[in-house]
N, C-alpha and C positions, 0 to 999 in steps of 0.2 A: 781291627775291623768291629763296627757294632751288629750284634745279632737283634734277632726279631722280638727278643725279650728286651733289647738295650732301650734306656732309659732316655724320652724325650726330653730336648734342653730347651727352657725356655728363657731366654736373656731376657732383662729389663733394664733399660739406659735412658738417663737423663735427657740425652741427646743424641740423635741416630747419625748427623753430621759428624759428631765427636767421635762417636765411636767407630767410625767408617775411617777417619785419621788417626784413631791410636790401635785400635783392636780387632779393626777388619780379618787381618791375620789368622785371628783365632776363631771367629766365626766362620770364615771359609774353610778352614783345617776341619773343625767338627762336623760341616756340611760334606765336604767332600769324603771324609770317612763313613758317610751313610748317615748320621743321626739325624733326628727330625729335629731341626732348629726352627722355634718363633722367635722373632724379635718384637718386643713390646717397646713402644718410643713415644714420648710427648706429640700432638699435632703443632702445627705453627702457630706461633701466636698474634699474628695478625698486623705484624708492624713491618712495615717495609723494609725499614733499616736495622733488621733486627739479628744481621747476622748469621751466624750459626741456627738460627731458631725462624727463619725465614721460610715461606712455602717454598721459593725457589731451590735454597740450599737443600730443604729437607726431600723435596722430589729428586736432585739429581742424586743425592745419597742412597734412595731407595733403588734406583738403577744400578747403584757401584755395588748393591750387595750382592752375595751369591745370589745365582738364580732359583736354588734347594732352599732358600731360608726362607719360609715362610714370615710374615710382618700384619703387624697390628697395632694401630695408634690409639693411646690414651687420652681422654681429655684433657688433663693436665697440663699447663700449657708453660714451659720456661722462662723467666725474665718478660711475663707479658702482663706485668702490674701485679695488683692486689687479687690473692689468691680466692676463687670461688667455693664456697663449701660444697654445693652440689657436685664441683668437679670432684674433689677431695675424696665424697662419699661413693661417688659412684667408682673411682679408681679400687677404692677400700674393697667394696663387693665384689669388682673384676679379682684383685688379688685374693680373696677368699676363695672364689670359684677355682681360678687357677690352683689352689694349695690345695685343696679338696679334691682336684682331680687326680688322676691314676700315676703311671711309673711315669715320675720324671722328675730332671734335676734343674735347678735353679742357679742363675748365674746374675746375681745383683752389683748393679756397677754405680756407685757413689750414694750419697747421703739418701735423697729422696724415694728412689726404690728400694733401699735398705729399710726404710722407714715404715715405706707401706706395705708392703709384700713382706718382710721379716717375720712382723709377730704371726702371720698365718704361718709361714712355714715352720715357724717354731713351735705353734700349738699340734701342728700336724706331721711334725718330725719329719720334714723333707730335706734331702740333701740340697745345700745350697754352698754355694762359693759365694764370698761376700768380696767384691775389689772397692776395698777403700784406698783409692789412688790419691787421697790428700785428706786431712782433717778439715779443713777449711774453716770457715768465720765462727762456726758455732764451738771450736777448739782454741780459738785466738786466745792471746793475752787479753785483749780487750773485753772479752765475755768470761772469762775465767771467772767460776764461781755463780753467773747468772742462772736463770731458769733455763735458759736454751741450753746452756751449758751442762745443767745437772740432768736435765730430758733427756738429751743426747748422750751422754754416758749411762745413764740407767736402761735405756733401750738398746745401746750396745752390748751392755752387760746383758741383757736377757737374751739378744739373739745368738750372741758367739757363745753362751753357754751351752746351747742344743749340742747332742751329741753327734750330728750329722752337719755340723756348720763348719767351714776353713775359711781363712781371710788371708788375702792378699795385700800388701802394702808395698809402699815405695821407696821406703827409707828405713835404716835401723832405728832412728828415733822413734818413727812413730810406731812402728813394732813394740817397743819398750813401753811407749807412753800407753800402748793399749792394754798391753798385759797388766802395768800398774793399776790402770784407772779402771779395767774391766774384769778382771781375773781371769781373762783367758788363758788357757792353756799355753804355753809356749810354742808347745810342738806344733799347734793350730795355726799359727801367724809366720807366714814366708813373705821371706822379701823378695822381690822384681826389680831390678834395674832400672825402674820407670818403666814406661810402656814401649819403651824401646824406639828405633828409629831403624829406616831403612837406609843403608849407606848407597845404593842406587839411587834413591829418588832424590839424595842431596850428595851428588859427587864431590871429593876433596878435591878443592880448585888448588891448580900450581902456584899462582902469585897471591902473594900476602897481601899487597896494595891493589886494588882495583880502579880508585877515581883520584884526580887530582886534586879534589876537595873531598877531604873523607867522609863517608857516610856511616852514620851511627845507628844501627837498626835495633829499636826497641819493641819485640814483638810481645807484647802485654795486653791482655784484658784492660778496659780504662775502668779499675778500682782504686779506690783509695791505698789499700794495701800493698795495691802494686809497684809502688813506689813511681807513678807517674810524674808526680808532681816534683819531687825531688831530682828526677831525670830532667825534668823542667828546667827545673832551676841549675842544674849541672850545664844544661846548654847556654845559658845567660851567660855563666860564669865564664865557660869558654870563650863566648862571643866576647865579652869582657877585655879576656886575656890577649885578643887575637888571633887566637886559635881558630883557621877555617874551618866549618865543619858542616853536615846538614846531620839532622836527627830527626830519624823517621818513625812516627809512630803507627800501629798497622791495625789499629781494632775500631770499633764502631760504640758511640755510648750504649751502656748499658741499662737496661728498666728492669723497674721492680725490684730491686736490690738497695738494702739500706746502706751498703759500703759502696755505692757506685759515684763515680765523680759526677759531681752537677754540671749543669751546663756552664755556670759561672766559673767553675775550677777548670773545666776545659779552657774554657776560654783566655783564662790566666796562663795555662799549659801552652797554650798555642801562643802566646804573645813574643816570645824570644824570637831574634831574627832567623836562627839555625833550626826552629822547629818545624814540622809540617805533620800534618795528620793525614794518612791516605786513606781512611776507611776501613771497612771488613776487608779481607783478602781471602780467599777460603785456601789458597796455594802460594806459600811462600815462599816456593824453590827461586824465583828469579831474583826476589828481594835477597834472599840469603847471598847468592850469588854475586850480586853489586853491592853489598856492603863491605866495608874495612874493618869493621869490628861489632860485636854487639853487645847490649848493656841490658843486664836483667837484675833491674833495680829493686826487684820483690821482698818483702818478708811477709808476705800472704803465708799461710801454713800450708805449704805444698806438697806434694808424694815427692817427685823428683819431676823439675820444670821440665818438661816435653822442649823447649824452646833451647835449652842449655844443652840438650844432646844433638837436636838440628844444627846447632852454630859449630859442635865440634865435628858432626859427620860433615859439613860444608867448608870446613877448614875458615871459619872467621875468629878472629881473637876474641877472646871474651873478657868482660868486667862485670863483675856479679855482686850480691850483695851477700854477707853471710846467712846462711839462711837453714832450716830446716830443709831436707832434700838436696839441696846444693851441696852441701857439705859431704854426703854421699856420693859424689863424683867429682868434683872441683878440689884439687889440692893447690891451695893459696899459691900463687909464686911458679907452679910448675902448669898447670892447666891454664890458668887464668889469674887474673888480678882480683882480690875478694877485698871488701871492703865494708865497713859496719853500715848496717842498714840506717836509713833517715837520718843520712850526713852527705847533704848534697857537695859540701867541699869536697870531702875525700871522694866523692864521685867523679867530681871534675877535674882533681888531680888523677884518679886512677885513669880517666879517659884519656888525659893530655899527654899522662907518659906514655899508652898504648899505641897514641898519635906519632908521636916524637920517635918513640924507639921501636924501628922496624925490625930490628933483629931479636929483640925480647919478643915483637908479637909472634915472628915467625917461630921462636923454639915452643911457645905456648900454645900454639895451635896443633902444631906438629904432635906434642906429648898428648892435647885433649883427642886428638884423632885416634892416637894409639890406643888411647885408655877407652875409650867408646870402642872401639872394636874388640875391646879382650870381654867385653860383657854386658855391652848395653845396646845391642844392637834388638831388633825386634825378634829377631829367630830365638836370641837369649830367652826373652820372655815369654816367646812361646814355649819353648821346650819345659821350661820351671812351670809355666801356668797349665801345663798338660799333663806334667807330675803330678800337682795339686789336684786336679779334675781325676785323676785315675787314683787317689784315694777316696773319691766319691762315686766311682763306679763307671767312670770312662775310661774303659779298656783298650788297650793295644794301640795308643797314640803316640806315645814318648816317642821322641827321634835321635839319633845320634849327634846331629850337628848341634852345635852353638855350645858344647860343654864350656861352662862358667866357674868364676871362683867359689868354691862352695861357701865361704864364707856370707855371702849374698842371700842365702837360700834362709837360714835361721837364725843365725848368729846376731848377738845384739852389739 
């Protein structure tokens, strides 16, 4: 429990709705323990079709926060088009003021909060937990060696060298990558099994097949490296082979990003007869319950794709690409069919094999579910995160529940 001299906790996130989906259990636990928790997050980007970044979804997320948590919006807009310099300057000045304030611990989730707030925290020597839950586009193979990559690497090197910095990543490969690229002390980089998923929110279903015409769910953002075009091509191949199916994509077009699919690309992706775009959906539970299998065609520099854990929890057979993050959970041929990225033919073959072989699909989904329960739920994530926070001064929070494989903590 916290005392009168306990630090306040300032959590800075790039998206409040996504925080609520992935980490609400963490901020709620801190608030329930009596800590003074404040949340900073971007305002709505003004686009009616912007999904997680819309005013409606942000307002609903504000209502979903623990009532004791204070909240404050920053002017930065996620996926709002071109960045405005005045918004960045205002956010940077606010970051300096927050860093200069008194007894406080910071939790910075993702790259933008780390880049805007981290330098000030390093200069003022404030305790900070960096949640680097995916290295993202700036560390992709495509941008390696670019100015953007070099700048991000140098900034992370500076931030993580602070004596009061701890880092959480979501897979072993990212941990080793940051150690090699930034020189951070290996003991200060901890791995959790993704954000985790609550198994009660996505209960394991009894039947492996749900529909007469199989439904393939692709729960991915509409970004180029998420493999959307390749999945669409695979669907076209399945239709040409006479394999009846429906392939559902569940996101909205993304604005303000260079790696977002263009409208022309989205039109091409929607052309095959089996493909449907459902648009943004803030709760996929019903879609998982009605999906016969889940396809994760991404080669984006992920942490550990939450969609993989959601599918495992819901009991959906999985087809995925061999990718950073996925390799920390999926055992090829045991938990899922795993294929090389950027290979539509291989993806189509894998999807067809799962559709046609129900016995194999049943074995894989049950194996993935057991693996998920062994160390990848939200309670597992919470326990390890609280252990890390205890090293930064947040005491008396670690719970006994949810012990997990210790190799996921720091081992490379």
